[in-house]
C-alpha positions in Angstrom: 86.7 16.8 -11.3 85.3 19.6 -13.0 84.6 17.6 -16.2 82.6 15.1 -13.9 80.5 18.1 -12.6 80.0 19.5 -16.1 78.8 15.9 -17.2 76.4 15.6 -14.3 75.0 19.0 -15.2 74.4 18.0 -18.8 73.0 14.8 -17.8 70.6 16.4 -15.4 69.7 19.2 -17.9 68.8 16.5 -20.6 66.7 14.5 -18.4 64.9 17.7 -17.1 64.6 18.6 -20.9 63.2 15.0 -21.8 60.7 15.4 -18.7 59.7 18.9 -19.9 59.0 17.5 -23.4 57.1 14.7 -22.1 54.9 16.9 -19.8 54.3 19.2 -22.9 53.1 16.2 -24.9 50.9 15.0 -22.3 49.4 18.4 -21.5 49.1 19.5 -25.2 48.6 16.3 -27.3 47.1 13.9 -24.9 44.9 16.2 -22.8 41.5 15.1 -24.0 42.2 11.3 -23.9 43.6 11.4 -20.5 41.0 13.6 -19.1 38.4 11.2 -20.4 40.3 8.4 -18.7 40.3 10.1 -15.4 36.7 11.0 -15.6 36.0 7.4 -16.4 37.8 6.0 -13.6 36.9 8.5 -10.8 33.5 9.6 -11.6 30.3 7.4 -11.7 26.7 8.3 -12.6 24.4 6.8 -10.1 20.6 7.2 -9.8 19.5 8.5 -6.5 17.1 6.5 -4.4 13.5 7.1 -5.6 11.5 9.6 -3.8 7.6 9.5 -4.1 5.3 12.5 -3.5 2.9 12.5 -0.5 -0.5 11.2 -0.6 -3.0 13.6 1.3 -6.6 13.6 2.5 -9.1 16.1 1.5 -7.9 18.6 4.1 -4.2 18.1 3.3 -3.6 15.7 6.1 -0.6 13.3 5.2 -1.6 9.7 4.6 1.6 8.6 3.1 5.1 10.2 2.6 8.6 9.4 1.8 11.1 9.9 4.7 14.9 10.0 4.6 16.7 6.9 6.0 20.1 5.3 5.8 21.2 1.7 4.9 24.4 0.2 5.8 26.4 -1.7 3.2 29.8 -3.4 3.1 32.5 -4.1 0.6 34.0 -7.4 1.6 37.3 -6.8 -0.1 38.0 -3.8 2.0 37.0 -5.2 5.4 40.3 -6.3 7.0 39.2 -7.8 10.3 35.7 -9.3 9.9 35.3 -10.5 13.4 36.2 -7.2 14.9 34.0 -5.4 12.3 31.1 -7.6 13.0 31.4 -7.1 16.9 31.6 -3.3 16.5 28.5 -3.1 14.2 26.4 -5.4 16.2 25.1 -3.0 18.8 24.4 0.1 16.6 22.9 -2.2 13.9 20.9 -4.2 16.5 22.0 -7.5 14.8 23.9 -10.6 16.0 27.6 -10.3 15.3 27.5 -13.8 13.5 24.8 -12.7 11.3 26.9 -9.7 10.2 30.0 -11.8 9.7 27.9 -14.4 7.4 26.7 -11.7 5.4 30.0 -10.3 4.8 31.5 -13.7 4.0 28.8 -14.9 1.7 28.7 -11.7 -0.4 29.1 -12.7 -4.1 30.7 -9.5 -5.1 32.1 -6.4 -3.8 28.8 -5.2 -2.4 26.3 -6.5 0.3 23.6 -4.8 2.3 24.0 -5.3 6.0 20.9 -3.5 7.1 18.3 -1.4 5.1 16.3 1.6 6.6 18.2 2.4 9.7 16.4 4.8 12.1 18.3 8.2 12.6 19.4 7.5 16.1 21.2 4.4 14.9 22.8 6.4 12.0 24.4 9.0 14.5 26.3 6.0 16.3 27.2 4.4 12.9 28.8 7.8 11.8 31.2 7.5 14.9 32.4 4.2 13.9 35.2 4.2 11.2 35.6 0.7 9.8 37.3 0.1 6.5 34.8 -1.2 3.8 31.7 -0.2 5.8 29.6 2.5 4.5 26.2 4.2 4.6 23.8 5.0 1.7 21.0 7.4 2.1 17.6 6.5 0.7 13.9 7.3 0.9 11.5 5.0 2.5 7.7 5.1 2.1 6.1 5.9 5.4 2.4 5.9 6.5 2.2 8.0 9.7 -1.3 6.8 10.6 -0.2 3.2 10.7 -2.5 0.7 8.8 -5.2 3.2 8.2 -6.8 3.0 4.8 -4.0 0.4 3.8 -5.9 -1.7 1.2 -6.8 1.7 -0.6 -3.2 3.3 -0.2 -1.5 0.0 -1.2 2.3 -0.3 -0.4 5.7 0.3 -2.2 8.6 -2.0 -2.9 12.2 -1.6 -2.0 12.7 -0.1 -5.5 10.2 2.6 -4.8 7.7 1.4 -7.2 3.9 1.3 -6.2 2.7 -2.5 -6.0 -0.9 -2.1 -5.1 -3.8 0.6 -4.4 -3.3 4.1 -5.0 0.3 3.9 -4.9 0.1 1.7 -7.9 -2.4 3.6 -9.7 -0.5 6.9 -9.6 2.9 5.3 -9.8 4.1 7.4 -12.7 2.6 10.7 -11.1 4.2 10.2 -7.6 7.4 8.5 -8.5 10.4 11.0 -8.7 12.1 10.5 -12.2 15.0 12.9 -11.8 18.2 12.0 -13.9 21.1 10.3 -12.6 23.8 12.5 -10.7 27.7 12.3 -10.4 29.2 10.4 -7.7 33.0 10.3 -6.9 34.9 7.0 -6.1 38.3 6.6 -4.5 41.5 5.0 -5.8 40.5 1.6 -4.8 37.1 1.9 -6.7 34.8 2.3 -4.1 32.0 4.9 -3.8 32.5 7.7 -1.6 29.6 7.7 1.0 26.6 9.8 0.2 26.2 12.3 3.1 22.9 13.6 1.8 20.2 13.6 -0.7 18.5 16.1 -2.7 15.3 17.1 -1.6 12.2 15.3 -3.2 10.1 17.1 -5.4 7.7 19.1 -3.4 5.7 19.8 -6.4 4.5 16.2 -6.7 1.4 15.0 -4.5 -1.9 13.3 -4.6 -5.0 14.5 -2.8 -7.8 11.9 -2.1 -11.5 12.7 -1.2 -10.9 10.7 2.1 -11.3 12.5 5.3 -8.7 11.1 7.8 -10.8 11.8 10.8 -13.9 10.1 9.2 -11.7 7.1 8.1 -10.4 6.6 11.6 -13.8 6.6 13.0 -15.0 4.0 10.4 -12.0 1.6 11.0 -12.6 1.9 14.8 -16.1 1.1 14.5 -15.6 -1.6 12.0 -13.1 -3.3 14.3 -15.7 -3.2 17.1 -18.5 -4.7 14.8 -15.9 -7.5 13.5 -15.1 -8.5 17.2 -19.0 -8.3 18.0 -20.2 -10.5 15.3 -16.9 -12.7 14.7 -17.4 -12.1 11.0 -15.3 -13.5 8.4 -14.8 -10.0 6.8 -16.4 -6.6 7.0 -16.4 -3.4 5.1 -17.8 0.1 5.3 -18.2 3.0 2.8 -19.2 6.5 3.8 -20.1 8.8 0.9 -21.4 12.2 0.2 -24.6 11.5 -1.6 -24.8 14.9 -3.5 -21.3 14.7 -4.9 -20.4 11.1 -4.9 -17.2 11.6 -3.1 -16.0 8.8 -1.0 -15.2 10.1 2.4 -14.2 6.9 4.0 -13.7 3.2 2.6 -12.5 0.6 5.0 -12.3 -3.2 5.0 -11.1 -5.7 7.7 -10.6 -9.5 7.5 -10.2 -12.2 10.1 -7.0 -14.0 10.3 -8.6 -17.3 8.7 -9.5 -15.0 5.7 -5.8 -14.2 5.3 -4.6 -17.8 5.7 -2.6 -18.8 2.6 -2.4 -15.2 1.2 1.2 -13.8 0.2 3.0 -12.8 3.4 -0.4 -12.6 5.2 -1.4 -9.5 3.5 -4.8 -8.9 2.0 -4.2 -6.7 -0.9 -7.9 -6.8 -2.0 -10.1 -3.6 -1.8 -13.2 -5.4 -0.7 -15.9 -2.8 -1.3 -15.1 -2.5 -4.9 -14.0 -6.1 -5.7 -16.0 -8.5 -3.6 -19.4 -9.5 -5.2 -22.3 -10.6 -3.0 -25.9 -11.2 -3.1 -27.4 -8.0 -1.5 -30.6 -9.7 0.0 -33.2 -7.2 1.0 -31.1 -4.0 0.7 -31.9 -4.5 -2.9 -35.6 -4.1 -2.3 -34.9 -0.3 -2.6 -34.5 -0.9 -6.4 -37.8 -2.8 -6.8 -39.7 -0.5 -4.6 -38.5 2.6 -6.6 -39.2 0.9 -9.9 -42.7 0.0 -9.0 -43.7 3.5 -7.6 -41.8 5.3 -10.5 -43.8 3.2 -13.0 -47.2 3.7 -10.9 -47.6 0.0 -10.8 -48.1 0.2 -6.9 -48.9 2.9 -4.4 -47.3 3.3 -0.9 -50.7 2.6 0.8 -51.8 0.0 -1.4 -52.4 -3.5 0.4 -50.9 -6.7 -0.7 -51.4 -10.2 0.4 -48.4 -11.6 1.8 -49.9 -15.2 1.9 -49.1 -15.9 5.7 -45.5 -16.3 4.9 -45.5 -19.0 2.2 -46.2 -18.4 -1.5 -45.9 -20.9 -4.4 -45.0 -19.2 -7.7 -44.5 -21.5 -10.6 -43.7 -24.4 -8.7 -41.2 -22.7 -6.4 -41.8 -21.7 -2.9 -41.0 -18.1 -1.5 -41.0 -17.7 2.1 -40.9 -14.7 4.6 -39.0 -15.0 7.8 -42.0 -13.7 9.7 -45.4 -14.8 8.4 -47.5 -11.8 7.5 -51.0 -11.7 5.7 -52.3 -8.2 4.6 -49.7 -5.4 4.5 -49.5 -2.1 2.9 -46.6 -1.6 0.5 -44.9 0.7 3.2 -45.3 -2.1 5.7 -43.9 -4.7 3.2 -40.6 -2.7 3.0 -40.8 -2.1 6.9 -41.0 -5.7 7.8 -38.8 -6.7 4.8 -41.6 -9.1 3.2 -40.0 -11.2 0.3 -43.5 -12.2 -1.0 -44.7 -8.6 -0.9 -41.8 -7.4 -2.8 -41.9 -10.2 -5.2 -45.5 -9.5 -6.2 -44.4 -5.7 -6.8 -41.6 -6.9 -9.0 -43.9 -9.1 -11.0 -46.1 -6.0 -11.6 -43.0 -4.0 -12.9 -42.1 -6.9 -15.3 -38.6 -8.3 -16.0 -37.7 -5.8 -18.7 -38.6 -2.8 -16.9 -37.0 -4.0 -13.7 -33.7 -5.0 -15.4 -33.6 -1.3 -16.7 -34.2 0.1 -13.4 -31.4 -2.1 -12.0 -29.0 -0.9 -14.7 -30.2 2.6 -14.2 -29.3 2.5 -10.4 -25.7 1.4 -11.6 -25.7 -2.4 -10.9 -24.2 -4.7 -13.5 -21.6 -2.1 -14.5 -18.6 -0.4 -13.1 -19.1 2.7 -11.1 -16.4 4.7 -12.6 -14.4 5.1 -9.3 -11.1 4.6 -11.0 -9.9 1.8 -8.8 -8.5 -1.0 -10.8 -10.0 -4.4 -10.3 -13.3 -3.1 -9.7 -16.1 -5.7 -10.3 -19.1 -5.1 -12.4 -21.2 -7.5 -10.3 -23.6 -10.2 -11.6 -26.6 -9.2 -13.6 -27.9 -11.5 -16.2 -29.8 -10.1 -19.3 -33.8 -10.7 -19.0 -33.6 -13.3 -21.8 -31.3 -15.4 -19.6 -33.8 -15.2 -16.7 -35.6 -18.4 -15.4 -39.2 -18.4 -14.7 -38.5 -17.9 -11.0 -35.8 -15.1 -11.6 -38.2 -12.0 -11.7 -39.6 -12.5 -8.2 -36.4 -13.6 -6.5 -34.4 -10.8 -8.0 -36.9 -8.5 -6.6 -35.7 -9.2 -3.2 -32.2 -9.5 -4.0 -31.3 -13.0 -5.0 -29.7 -14.2 -8.4 -27.8 -10.9 -8.6 -24.5 -9.8 -7.4 -23.4 -6.3 -6.2 -20.3 -4.6 -4.7 -20.7 -2.5 -1.6 -19.9 0.6 -3.6 -22.7 -0.1 -6.1 -25.0 -0.3 -3.1 -23.9 3.0 -1.7 -24.4 4.6 -4.8 -27.9 3.3 -5.2 -28.8 4.6 -1.7 -27.4 7.9 -2.6 -29.9 8.2 -5.5 -32.6 8.2 -3.2 -31.0 10.4 -0.7 -30.3 13.2 -3.2 -33.6 13.2 -4.9 -33.1 10.7 -7.8 -29.8 11.3 -9.4 -27.0 8.8 -9.8 -23.5 10.4 -9.2 -20.3 9.0 -10.3 -18.3 8.0 -7.2 -14.8 9.4 -6.9 -11.8 8.7 -4.5 -9.5 11.4 -6.1 -9.6 15.0 -6.1 -6.3 16.2 -7.7 -2.9 15.0 -8.5 0.3 16.9 -9.6 3.6 15.4 -10.8 7.1 16.8 -10.6 6.7 18.9 -13.7 3.6 20.6 -12.3 1.3 18.9 -14.6 -1.9 18.5 -12.9 -5.1 16.5 -13.2 -8.3 17.7 -11.3 -11.4 15.4 -10.9 -14.9 16.9 -10.9 -16.4 17.4 -7.4 -19.7 16.0 -8.7 -20.2 14.1 -12.0 -23.8 13.4 -12.7 -24.4 10.1 -14.5 -28.2 10.2 -15.1 -31.5 10.8 -13.2 -32.9 7.5 -12.2 -36.2 8.3 -10.5 -38.2 11.5 -9.9 -38.0 13.6 -6.7 -41.5 12.7 -5.9 -40.6 8.8 -6.0 -37.4 9.5 -4.2 -39.5 11.2 -1.3 -41.9 8.4 -0.9 -39.0 5.6 -0.9 -37.3 7.8 1.7 -40.4 7.8 3.9 -40.5 4.0 3.6 -37.0 3.7 4.6 -37.5 5.9 7.6 -40.3 3.5 8.7 -37.9 0.5 8.3 -35.7 2.2 11.2 -38.5 3.6 13.2 -40.8 0.6 13.3 -39.2 -2.3 11.4 -36.3 -4.4 10.9 -33.7 -1.5 11.1 -34.5 -0.6 14.6 -30.9 -1.2 15.9 -29.8 1.7 13.5 -32.0 4.2 15.3 -30.4 7.4 16.6 -31.0 9.9 19.2 -30.9 13.4 17.6 -30.9 12.4 13.9 -33.4 10.5 11.8 -32.2 7.6 9.8 -33.5 6.2 6.6 -32.1 2.6 5.7 -32.7 -1.1 4.9 -31.5 -4.2 6.3 -30.3 -7.1 4.3 -29.6 -10.7 5.2 -28.6 -12.8 2.5 -27.8 -16.6 2.2 -24.6 -17.5 0.7 -24.3 -20.1 -2.1 -22.4 -23.2 -0.6 -20.0 -24.5 -3.6 -20.3 -28.0 -2.2 -23.9 -28.5 -2.1 -24.5 -26.0 -5.0 -27.4 -24.3 -3.2 -28.0 -21.7 -0.5 -26.1 -22.6 2.7 -28.3 -22.9 5.9 -25.6 -21.2 8.0 -23.6 -18.9 6.1 -24.9 -15.3 5.5 -23.9 -11.8 4.6 -25.4 -9.3 6.9 -25.8 -5.6 5.9 -27.4 -2.3 6.5 -27.4 0.6 4.1 -28.8 4.1 4.7 -28.5 7.7 4.9 -28.5 10.5 7.6 -30.0 12.8 8.5 -33.2 11.7 6.6 -34.6 15.1 6.2 -31.4 16.5 4.6 -28.9 13.7 3.9 -25.3 14.6 4.5 -23.9 10.9 4.7 -24.7 7.6 2.8 -23.4 4.8 4.9 -23.0 1.0 3.8 -22.0 -1.6 6.4 -21.5 -5.2 5.2 -20.4 -8.3 7.3 -19.6 -11.7 5.9 -20.6 -14.8 7.8 -21.4 -13.3 11.3 -21.6 -16.0 13.9 -24.7 -16.5 16.0 -27.5 -14.2 15.3 -26.9 -13.3 11.7 -29.5 -10.8 10.9 -28.4 -7.7 9.1 -30.1 -5.3 11.5 -28.5 -6.9 14.5 -25.1 -7.0 13.2 -24.7 -3.9 10.8 -27.2 -1.7 12.3 -25.4 -0.7 15.5 -22.1 -0.1 13.5 -24.0 2.2 11.2 -25.5 4.0 14.2 -22.0 4.4 15.9 -20.4 5.5 12.8 -23.2 8.0 11.9 -23.4 9.6 15.3 -19.5 10.2 15.6 -19.2 11.5 12.0 -22.3 13.8 12.3 -21.0 15.2 15.6 -17.5 15.7 14.0 -19.1 17.5 10.9 -21.3 19.7 13.1 -24.5 18.5 11.3 -27.6 19.9 13.5 -30.3 17.4 14.8 -33.4 17.0 12.7 -35.5 15.4 15.2 -37.3 18.7 16.2 -38.2 19.1 12.3 -39.5 15.7 12.2 -41.7 16.3 15.3 -43.2 19.4 14.0 -44.2 17.6 10.8 -45.8 14.7 12.9 -47.6 17.4 15.0 -49.0 19.2 12.0 -50.2 15.9 10.4 -51.7 15.0 13.8 -53.5 18.2 14.1 -54.8 17.8 10.5 -56.1 14.5 11.2 -57.8 15.6 14.3 -59.7 18.3 12.6 -60.8 15.8 9.8 -62.1 13.4 12.4 -63.8 16.2 14.4 -65.5 17.3 11.0 
């Protein structure tokens, strides 16, 4: 018996000694190899859901931001009772149980999304449900707190956090958080442990635009009113600071028929910088400025408008309202094509072309928005015999709304073309910053004296002429109407019933604070620019000037008129 006990002790001691030797061998000689194997099996480097910096307006108000949301996933290998799991998840996920069951059943591997971007109140319910194989992953979703406001400009972001259009795409490298992957643990079955939190996004990353959220809201509201009133195919508005070139608001809207056939019913175009159209009579601003600057004509000089019909080199030029003898001011006032054509002929095709280019047409504005069109402007050597007079009143030339806005800003600010800008400053996660100039002068186009004469002519357009519907109480308006026929591709000539209606101008006329361009494509019924775009201009200008606290200039204008009247009375008395 004693021998047996001693034998057992020896055997146990020997076994213990062997285990001890094995343990020592593992700890001392195999430590590095086994540690590496453990790390490989239990740790996984994952890249966290991308977080983008916010997009702000000029006052720091948020236009776009990334918000923390959860997404529910399943590992089909670990879901023991799919019917029960689907029934329990149906209510918190707000999905049919059969749909959940099918997603789990048809999953090709060990991972399937059940629902992405779940609101927080649903997440709280899901946290209380403990189902094997079901987990939550926290992500960032792009949110636009103002709804669809400025949507074409801001663009949108894909599920991978990449910007796909608009400003989101332009500044994708600046706004997208590129933090390195971080370590995640997985359990013995190989499943990732749920991520209960995310690191905070880079607060140092942001983009500030020149847009004013309040002005943008006013513009989109009034544009929608104008679209409903005119039943147009599409419409767009630009509000610009004429002294700096900064874009305060830019909006476009389209009818359902315009969106038909486009991807997912979305219009990704930024119409004010990408859509090219014949400007019609709004282009007379350029011809008038060129003729006055070159001293080819004076504001009070009379022109024969041929009673509304004029044959030039075998082609007939018509006015919508027959006129006979008019001063050059009245030519602009009643928007006579014949009178303006005669002024353009005096300038000559080479000089007129140079002024058109100087006003910024036929080239990109430099606003920085991708896809911007240069418009349509042929060199003089490719003009036909009738090109000079018809270009003088806005045919055979294509422009964008932003080009028109910049051109009217030239007259508003005293003759200088500024480069328009939509961006103020941007900073990435490494605090690298880019700042845009508040005002970038391109060139002087016309003298201050000429700009004052053209400004007075544009005021007469609103007070007495075709722009009467844009007239405001409290502030003087200087502007020009435009009604251009569209080319019908089927008949390859101007359509009798398709038009582009527009009104371009600035307020207050005595000291402009805003340049506003309103354009409608194919309005129904009465298609005149003054009738369709003029009221929208007036409503936008009134609300924005009130918001900015711009004082009325009507009293100043009355005082100037009174002094002129008194002077005229003294002269007549003498």
